[in-house]
Kinemage of the C-alpha trace (Angstrom):
@kinemage 1
@onewidth
@group {chain A} dominant
@subgroup {mainchain}
@vectorlist {calphas} color= white
{ca met a 1} P 7.718 -12.345 23.619
{ca pro a 2} L 10.403 -12.772 21.612
{ca met a 3} L 13.732 -15.296 22.717
{ca glu a 4} L 16.929 -14.215 24.944
{ca ser a 5} L 19.940 -14.159 23.159
{ca ser a 6} L 22.907 -17.040 25.206
{ca glu a 7} L 24.028 -13.834 26.182
{ca ser a 8} L 21.570 -12.538 27.796
{ca val a 9} L 20.763 -15.995 29.503
{ca ala a 10} L 24.266 -16.313 30.340
{ca ala a 11} L 24.265 -12.369 32.308
{ca val a 12} L 21.499 -13.194 34.049
{ca ala a 13} L 22.758 -16.178 34.774
{ca arg a 14} L 26.265 -14.507 36.669
{ca gln a 15} L 24.403 -11.872 38.216
{ca ile a 16} L 22.056 -15.602 40.096
{ca ala a 17} L 25.689 -16.410 40.649
{ca asp a 18} L 26.691 -13.691 42.324
{ca ala a 19} L 24.595 -12.798 44.510
{ca ala a 20} L 24.032 -16.166 45.933
{ca arg a 21} L 27.726 -15.895 47.442
{ca gln a 22} L 26.765 -12.553 48.330
{ca val a 23} L 23.773 -13.433 50.551
{ca gly a 24} L 25.176 -17.285 51.214
{ca val a 25} L 23.180 -19.374 49.660
{ca thr a 26} L 23.379 -21.890 46.670
{ca arg a 27} L 22.714 -20.936 42.872
{ca ala a 28} L 19.815 -22.776 42.681
{ca arg a 29} L 17.910 -21.794 45.583
{ca ala a 30} L 19.075 -18.072 44.001
{ca arg a 31} L 16.990 -18.754 40.848
{ca gln a 32} L 14.700 -20.449 43.180
{ca ile a 33} L 13.983 -16.515 45.272
{ca ala a 34} L 14.336 -14.430 41.727
{ca asn a 35} L 11.710 -16.521 39.938
{ca leu a 36} L 9.329 -15.906 41.892
{ca val a 37} L 8.145 -12.496 40.167
{ca leu a 38} L 7.506 -14.515 37.211
{ca pro a 39} L 3.831 -15.470 37.485
{ca ala a 40} L 1.176 -13.829 35.695
{ca pro a 41} L -0.362 -10.645 37.349
{ca ala a 42} L -3.447 -11.900 38.307
{ca ile a 43} L -1.446 -14.295 40.628
{ca gln a 44} L 1.068 -12.233 42.332
{ca glu a 45} L -2.328 -9.928 43.193
{ca ala a 46} L -4.027 -12.648 44.396
{ca ile a 47} L -1.375 -13.963 46.545
{ca leu a 48} L -0.843 -9.835 47.501
{ca val a 49} L -4.134 -9.273 49.205
{ca gly a 50} L -4.102 -12.818 50.476
{ca glu a 51} L -7.088 -14.534 48.256
{ca leu a 52} L -4.247 -17.457 47.743
{ca arg a 53} L -2.177 -19.524 50.012
{ca leu a 54} L 0.041 -21.833 48.601
{ca ile a 55} L 3.485 -22.697 50.133
{ca glu a 56} L 6.316 -21.838 48.242
{ca arg a 57} L 6.819 -25.308 47.802
{ca gln a 58} L 3.403 -25.860 45.800
{ca phe a 59} L 4.772 -22.346 44.606
{ca arg a 60} L 7.701 -23.679 42.509
{ca asn a 61} L 5.736 -25.521 39.739
{ca val a 62} L 3.373 -22.290 38.648
{ca val a 63} L 6.834 -20.670 37.814
{ca pro a 64} L 8.648 -22.885 35.240
{ca leu a 65} L 5.179 -21.785 33.487
{ca val a 66} L 5.888 -19.149 30.276
{ca asn a 67} L 2.389 -19.159 29.646
{ca trp a 68} L -0.440 -17.159 32.342
{ca asp a 69} L -3.269 -19.094 30.772
{ca glu a 70} L -0.852 -21.726 32.083
{ca gln a 71} L -0.281 -20.891 35.720
{ca arg a 72} L -3.038 -19.746 36.511
{ca asn a 73} L -4.494 -23.891 35.498
{ca arg a 74} L -2.205 -24.699 37.833
{ca val a 75} L -2.607 -22.245 40.763
{ca asp a 76} L -6.876 -23.247 40.131
{ca his a 77} L -5.076 -27.276 40.547
{ca leu a 78} L -3.567 -26.514 43.700
{ca ser a 79} L -5.424 -24.504 45.307
{ca ser a 80} L -8.353 -26.858 45.379
{ca pro a 81} L -9.282 -29.126 48.104
{ca ala a 82} L -8.064 -31.985 46.223
{ca ala a 83} L -5.036 -31.353 45.474
{ca phe a 84} L -3.688 -31.388 49.540
{ca gly a 85} L -5.924 -34.590 49.648
């Protein structure tokens, strides 16, 4: 996966900040929402078809992981009964 230039990262940050102002949420909250598109396709599909149920707070611990295998491992841990114990 190619590294993003600092200019493109800054441009995305500006877009998120602009969107946050337009809808009346904080930049942090807008970033959390924007990050919801980052999970591996298999995780997205499992959520969409109802095979995986996580609350958003749990899900936020998955999306920062860039590696999709690491994301799946985290989801497996979070969705196990012991994770809610």
